[in-house]
N, C-alpha and C positions, 0 to 999 in steps of 0.2 A: 524428573526429566531435567537435565541440566540446564541452565540458562545460557543463551548464546547472545554473544556480544562480541563486535569487532571494534576495538578501541580507536577512534580518529587519532591522528597525528597530532601532538601538542606543539605549539610554537615554544621554542626555547627562550629564556629571557633576553637572550642577545638580539633576537629577531623581533622583539616588540619594542616600538619606537615610544619613547616617552613624549607626552604632551609638550608643546612648545608653548612657553609663557613668556609675556614681555611685561615688564615692570617698569613704569615711568613715574617720576615725581609729578610732571607737569606736561601736557602738550598745550603749548600756546598758540601754535599757527596752523593753517591749512597745510603749509609745505610739510610741517613735522608729521601731520596726520598722514598725509601722502606717503611719506618715506616709511612710517610704521606698517602701512596697508602693504606697500611693495615688499618689505621684508617677510611679512607674514605669507604673502603670495609666494615669493621665491622659495621660502621654507617648505611650504605645502607641495610644490611641484618639483622639489629637489629630487635626483635620482634615488637617493637612500629612502625618502618618504614614499616614493612610487614602488621601490622594492617591497618596503614593509606592507603596502597595501595589498601587493600581489600575493605576498606570502600569507597573509592573513585570509585572502579570498581563497587560496588554494587549500588551505587547511580546513574550509567548510564545504568544500565539494570534491568529488572524485576527479582525477586526471582525466583528461579527455579519453586517452587510450583505454583506461580501465571502464570509464563510463559506457563506451562504445561496445566493449567486450561483453560487458554485463548486458546491455540491451540488446546485443545480437543472440545472447543465449535466451533471454526472455522471448525472442521471435517465436521459440518453440510454442509458447503459450498460444499464438495465433494460429499455428498449424497443427497442433495436437487436438483431436476431436474428443469430445466427452465421450467416456467409454460406455456409460449406461445406454446412451443413445445408439452406439454403433452396435452394442450387443442386441438391440431390439430392431435392428435393420431400419432405423429411421434414415431417410434420404437427406443427404447434405446437413448432416448434424453440426450443431454448433461446437465452436471451439472453445477451449478453457477460457481464453481471453474474451470471447463473447459473453461467457458467463460472469466473469469478474467485472466487466465493462457495465453490464445492466445492474448488477448489484451497486456498483458506484453511483449509478444514477438513483437507484432506489433509496440509497442512504442520502442523497443530495436532495430529493423532494419530499422526504418524509417530514411530517409535522415536528415542531419542536417538542422535545421531550425534556423536562426538568432533570437535571444532573447528568444529561447525555451530550458529549461533544460530538456534534455533527461532523466536523472536520476529521475528527478521530476515527469515526464510522466510515467515512469515505477511505481513509487511508487504508484501515483494515480490510475493507473491501477489495481494494487493489492489490493487496499482498497476501490475502489469506490463501491462495492456492499457487503462489510464485514457485514453491518448490517443485510442482508438477512439471516444470520446464525441464527437469531432469529425472524425475521419477515416473512420470506420467499420471494419468488419472486412474488410481487405484480404487476400485469399487467394492462393497461388501461381497460381492459374488466371486471375487477373485479369492477370497479365503484366507487373505493376509490379515493376521490378528492386528488388532488397533495398535498395540505397543509396537509392533514391527513396522507398521505403516508410518507411525509418528518418527520411529528411529530413522527409518529411510529418508523421510523428508527433512528432519532436522540435519541429517549428513549432507544433503543436498543443499541446504540453506546454508551451511558451513562453508560448502565448496564456493557457493555465490558470493558469501561474505568476504572470502579470500580473494576472489576474482576483482571484486570492486575495490577492496581497500578500505579508505576511510570514507568521511563523508555522512550520507545518510544511511549506510548500511547497519548500523548500530540501532537506528530508529525501526528500519524494516525488521530487524531480528526480534526487537521487543514487541512490536505490533504482531508479528506471527506468532510469538510465544503467548501472548495475551489471547488471541483467538484460540489456539490450541487449548489453552488451560480454561477458556470460557469463564476468565477470572475479572471481568469487568463488566458495567452496564452496556459500554460499547460493543463487547466481544458478544454478548448476549443478544443485542440488537442484530449484529451481523450474522450470527449464527441463524437467527430467523429468517433474516433476508436470504440466505442462501437456500433455504428450504424453500421459501416463496418463490424465489427465482425459478427453481426446478420445477415446481408444479405449474406455475405459469407457463413455462416452455413446453412441459408435457401437454397441457391444455391446447397449446398453439399446435403442436405436432398432431393431436388427435384431430383437430379441426381441419387442418391443412392436408393430413396423409391418410387421415381414416384410421389412426392406430387405436388400439386399446392399451392405455398406459396407466391403468389402474394401480399397480402395484407402486408407482412412484407417489400416488397420493395416499395409498395404505402406509407406505415407509415413514411418513411425515406425521401421520394423524396422532394428535395428542401430545407431540413434542415441542410445540412453540412455546417459548418462555415469556414473551413480552406481549403486552396489549397490542402492539403494532403488528407483530407477527400473526397473532391470532385474527386481528381484524383483517389484514390483507389476504390470509389464507382462507378466511370465510368468504371473502369476496371472489376469489378465484374458485371455490368450490361451488358457489351460488351460480356463478356464469357457466361453470360445467353442466349443472344439473340443468340449466335452461338449454345449453347446447344440445343435451340428450345424447 
């Protein structure tokens, strides 16, 4: 799978202002000190300095128009229902965004794990299904091969990358690829959180709507990679057993 990056725009050397330095052999009076202070203040507030700061700021974030376009596209994550529940006739099923949000909370409240970056886990949870804003929620029952599903999602992410332009999109692409490749401790944690969130939601639908969603529990059995995932999945299974 090819790596996906959208390169942020770099400032050209002409846009980067050199630091202003003052060199004096001696400053012998308060009035001299005051003049130096005024010179520094005027230099820092000059139009050219302000322009440089604005250019630096704009290089680290997407323009407002691109950001709003991107966020408007992500709105589909809030309105697209998770396909697995729809196919099982669950009433008022959760959206993709609902699922991603609780995964973010799961990453936030999880105990510290040596060698695992909690903030990175939260970020991966927030973007792992982001391409579904375009391709929708493709489930195993749809009969789409894994490689084809990944191709479609990567193509969708590429479109979103171009839409957003610079700024954070390179990071989003890297986080998504890391999750897809299961290539880091953080990705493994979030993969497990994805499964735990699903079976917890299944347990809640069983309780609230009297559904039998055993297949969702069977689909995750024995597939947890981390102690955290195994522990939380065991707790969900224990509660389901008590629920009867």
